[in-house]
C-alpha positions, 0 to 999 in steps of 0.5 A: 117191452115185447109189445114194442118189438124192440128185438127187431131194432138195430142198436149201436153202443155209444161210449164217451169220456172226456178229460174235462172236470165234469167227466172225472167221476164217469165210468171208463169207456170199457166199463160203459160198454160192458154195462151196455152189453150186459143190458142188451143181452138181458133185454134181447136187444140186437147190437150191430157193429163195434161200439163207438168211442168218443174222447171229446167234450160234449159242452160245445156242438160240432166238436165230436166226430164219433157223435157225427158218425152216430147221427149219420147212421141214424139219418141214413137208416142204418140203425134204429136205436142207441145204447149209452150209459147215461143221457149226458153221454150223448149231449151236454149242449142244447144244439146236440140235445135238440138234434137227438130230440128231433130224430126221436120225434121224427121216428128215425130214432126209435129208442134210446136205452140208458142204464137207468131208463128208456126214451121213445118217440111217443114220450113227453118231449118236455121230460127229455128236454128237462133232463137234457137241459139239466146236463147242460145246466150242470156244465154251465154251473160247473164252469161258473163255480170253477172260475169263481174258485180260481179267482178266489184262490188267486186272490189268496196268493196261490196259483190256480192250475199247473205252476211253471217249471221249477214248482209243483202243486202240493195236493195236500195243502193246496199250495205251490212249493219248489220242485225239489228236483228242478228248482235249483236247475231252473235257477242255474238257467236264470243265472246263465241268462243274467250274464248276458252271454247266452242266447235262449237257443244255447240255454235250451241245449245246455238244459238238455245236455248238461242239466238234463232238465225235463218237464214234470211227468203227468198222466199222459205228458211230460218227461221231455226236454224243455222246449225253446218256446217254453224257455222263452215263456219262462224268462218272461214269466213274473211268477218267478219273482214271487208275484202271481200274474192272473187275468192281466193283473199282478197279484201278491203271491205266497210261493217262494221267489226264485229271482228278484224283481231286479234280476227279472228286469235285467233279463227282460233288457237282455232279451229285448233291449227296448223293454222298460217298465221304469217310469220315464224321466219327469223332464219328458213328461209332457203335459199334452202328450198322447192327447191329440191326433193330427187333424190332417192324417189322423196319426199321433201328435208327438212332443219334443224338447229343444234346448237353447243356450243364451250366449250373453248370459249362458242360460239354457232355455227349454222349449217344448214343441208338438208336431205330427209324427208323419208315420202315415204311409198312405197320406203325405202329411204337411203338418210334420213341419208345422211345429207349435210350442206347448205354451201356445197350445196351453193358451188356446186351451185356456181360451176354450175353457173360458167359453164353458166356465161358470162363476161360483154364484152361478154354480151354487144356484145351479146345484140348488135348482137341480135339487128342486128339479129332482123332486119333481123328476123322482115323482114322475119316475116313480109313477112311470116305474109302477106302470112298467112293473104292472105291465111286466107282471101282466106279461109274466102271468100270460107266459105262466098261463101258456106254459100251464096250457102246455103241461095240461095238454091244451097246447099240442100244436108245437108251432102255435105254442112256440110262436105264442111263447116267442111273442110273449117273451119278446113283449116281456123283454121289450117292457123290461128294456123300457123300464131299465132305460127309464131307471137308467135315465132317471139316475143318469140325469142328476149325475150328468147334471152334477158332472157338467156343472162341476166341470164348468165350475172347476175346470179352469182352476184345475187346468191352471194348477200345477197338478199334471193329472188334473190338467190332462183330465180337463183336456181329455174331457173337453171334447171328442176327437181332439186334433191339431192342424195348422198349429191350432187345436180343433175338437168337437165339444162335449154335447153337454157343454154346448148349452153352457157356451151358448148361455155364456154368450148370452150373458156376455151380450147382456147389459145386466144379469139378475143377481138375487138367488130367488130371481135367478132360480125362477128365471125362465132363462136359467130354468130352460138354459141350465136344466131342461137341455140336460134332460133333453140331451139325455133322452137323445143318447 
């Protein structure tokens, strides 16, 4: 050590401890400073200024003011070295690790002393990169494991994290239990809200002055009256009904419910009269609602029901009409007054479907031909996959050889090494992408062909059925940008259906069709008309 003349260097102590999970077992800030001062005294290192304390997480860059202060002092030449308890106190992300390593290589930072070892500018850069990378990888793995643990806990019916007011975490059994001091008080607030005579602001005042309800005291927070925003969130939280809202899903919960689902819905109606989770009356479940846009202004097409009483018979007839909502404030749409009946639109759709429909015999032949075609395709794809795999192995071997050169000291030029490594990695990524694309297209072609022919075979039957869901699915898949303009349906057909329309036109114009199975399958018109266009379209995606 004395040969390096470390006693002439100026050091600053840096101590960091955040509240994140990965820092729970880290020594306190004072303990870190104590260890560093003792080490500095033993090795006769000169410490200048007060220790720099940081309470921020190092997982993300540009997030620590104290760390930026430390870097500034190094770059300005005010200090030459850093003393910290462990290297992960300085950084847990690649960006800040790179800044530290660059300062070492430039000689601006001449020494990093931790409780376990020293780092100098002439040290192997790979060693520092590996140790810094281990800190970063630890954080990443911890985040993944934490998310996985939270998801598994939620699936078991237990809430991850802190439960809402009125409940507590049982740390021994790892479950949520009613808070003995607050559960009944929160229930009183729900009862008051259910009367419909209290506002949330009034209930906030009542909770503070009458119930003296406060939040749970934790390490640095809690013990305060419940806030207005917290009360708003409480009355909208389905957790109180015994379920578990988690990542946009409602999962079954295993905690005790405070209120019933009916009570929760009633409170939502009181807070927001327009709120409803109940299904609409089936009378207004229009077949084509929300499927079309206005062809002029691009806004939604709405549906409405009209009733007319026939005076002579007293019969009440229902009519459903569609028209533009006219809510576009920029464009004065003329389609708002052009109402079109649902029956007319349904007939237009049936007419469109006829262009893409194939008969059962043709469907059977198509499926048989697809099976034959697939055998040929699989053989070609296997040969292509083997070629890609050989190229990938060759690229991976080249990267391995370059790394060995680096480890053996045969590639000291950083710029050359990084440039060569980037070229090889880019080449490997390109080949892997080509292989993945080829595999995807090979799998996708057969599935796409099955889907297209199945739609063409059964779409008309599904649309003529009484199943509303099937009807809407047919319309939705019929094409892109479904619009209504001048009482007429307009759309861009699905590109895979266009050749079917062309085939139907040719068949309709033909005086006689080939009917035998063998001739159908071998027919060039069939082979090129029903198969080759699918592969051609698939390759142009």
